[in-house]
N, C-alpha and C positions, 0 to 999 in steps of 0.2 A: 888626396882628393881634387878632382879638377874644379877650377871655378865656375861659378853659374854662367850661361850664355848672357852677353851683353843685349839687353831687352831691345835697345836701339838698332843693333844690328841684326837681330835673330831672323833667321830665314828658316821657316819650320814647315812640315807637312804633318798634319794630325788627321787621321783617319776618322771617320764616324761610325756608328754602328750598322750601317748599311741599310738599304729599303729597295722597293720596287724600281725606284728610279735612282740612277748614280747622278749625284750632283757633287760638284766642286765650286767652293766658294774661293776665288782669288781676292787677298785682302790685303790692305797695309798693315804693317806689323804694329803700328799703334792702336790698332783695334782688335789684335789678337785677344786679349782677355775677354773683351765684350763679346766677342762671337763665340769663343768656346763656351763662355756662360750660356748663351742661348744654345748651342750645341749641346750642352748637357740636359737640356729640357726637352720637351715634346719635338722640338724641331730636330734634334740629333742625327736624322739620317742624311748628314753632308759631311763631306770631307773638307778641310781647310788647308790652303796654303798661302804663306805670307811672304811679302817682300820687306826688306828692311826698311825700318822707319827712317832711318838716316837719308833714306832717296829723297825726304822731303827738302833736304838742303842741296840737293841737285835734281829739282823737277824734270829737266830736260830728258832724263834718264828713265822717267817712269813708264811713259808709253811703251817702250821697245822692251823693258823688262817685263811688263804685263803681257806682251804679245808673246813673248819667249815662254812665258806660263801656260798660256792658252795652247800654244802649238805642241808643247810638250806633254800635255796632258788630255788632248782634245778626242783622241781614239777611246780612251778610258772612261768617258761620261757620257750620259744623255743630254747633260746641262751644265753649263758653265755659268757663274754669276761673278760680278765684280765688285767689291765693296771698297771703292775709291772714291774721293770727290774728283774735280778737277786737278785740284791740288797745286796749282800753278802751271799746268801744261799748257795753257793757252789754247784749248780744244784738242790738242794732238791727242788725248788718252781716248776723247770720245770718238775721234776719226779711227783710230786703230779698234775700237770695241764694235765699231759700225761696220767696218771692212771684216772682222772675225765673227760677227754674229752673237755678240755676248752682251746682255742687259747688265746695266749698273745701277745702283743707288742714285736716285735725284739729289743734286745739291752741290755747289761749288767745293766744299769742304765739310770736315767731321763737324764744325761747330755748326753749320747750318742744320744737318739732318739729324744732330744730338737736340739740339733746342727746338728744331722745326723753323723752318725755312720763315714763315711769317713772324714769329718771336724773335728769330735773330735779326732780321731786318729791322724790326722795332727798337730792339737795343741799339743796333748801329746807329739808327736816325736820331735816337735820344742822345747819343753821347758818340759822335763821331770819333772821338780819341779813345778808343777801348780795344785793349789787348785781350785776348781770349786764352785760357788754359781749359784742356780736358784732364780727366784723371791720369793719362800717360803723361802728358806734356807737365802735368804738376810733379809726377815722379821723376821726370828726367828734363826738369828746366835746366839744369847746371850744363848737362852734357848738349843739349839739343840748342838751347838759347844762349845762356850767358858763356859759355866757352865756344859754343857753336858761332857766335858773331865775334868772338874775340875779345868780350867786354872783362875777362878775367886778366888778360894780358893789356888791355887798354881801356879803362874805365871811362876814359874820357869820350869815348864813342858812345856813352849812353845818350847824351843828346841827339847825336846824330840819328840814332835808330829811334829812339823813344821821346824825343823833344816834343812830339806832337800829341803824345799820348797821354790822357787824363786819369784812367780807370783801368784797372786789370779785372776782370769776370771769370771766375771760375766756373766753368759748367760742369757740374759734378754727376757723375754717373752713377756713383755708388758714395753711401755714407762712411767716409774713410777719414777718421780723425787725422791720421797721417798725412794723408794727401792734402787734406785742408791745411794743416800748419805748413806744408810745402808751398802752397799757393800763396798762402798770406806771405811768408818769408820771400817768395818771389816779387810779390808786389812791393814789399818794402824795398829790396835791392833795386828795383827800378824806380821808386819813389813815386807810385802811383796808389791811388785809392783802391781799395779792396771790396769785391762783392762775390758772395758765392750763391749760384743758382743751380738747384737740383732740376737735372734733365732725366736722369733714367737713361735707357737706353734708345729712347726716342725713335727717329725714323730707321734706324738699324735694324731695331725688333720689328718695326711694321711692314719694311721691305722684305724680309726673311719670312715673316708670317704670310702675306699675300703670295710670294713666289709658292711656298709650301702647300697652300691651300689647293694648287694645281697637280701637285706630285701624288703618283697613284699610292694608295695605303699599303 
């Protein structure tokens, strides 16, 4: 039996059930579960294609990777949407989307559109030294953060990366005891205070609902 795909490197295409308007959502792989959970409901008339979540460690590659997806699929769809934050591209992703005529969800990153921009800004203002996790990052903290930053090999780098942080806030999209335990363990490994806040799917659901209202039945 083959091993399951690495969720951090997974690049997939998942067709929807079809509709009068063909819609493709290009998304970060870190959002795949959440988007597909929405696609399984009344919004299911759209296809989803994801880029590997590992691109967050190489954000300069995100704009060209998104552009390639758009150009590969443009002829097959009436509308293409992008579910990415700016994600460290310094505005380059928005420039690509403007050139290609593709709309994306508002927000600089997934923390903001899960929590809501105002709520996220208030949390940061309240405690500037806050490190955030989502469900995806809680599941893959070791791969993307601990090993990704080399802390498994050089634990002395902890202070260089996290010395100015005081708290880890887990923005939970689901009530998942296993993810909660992993987020708590991550906070302990980094020596940070722990807080959990339930967000649900936040702006992700709002964005897709607003777009879907414009689609033909």
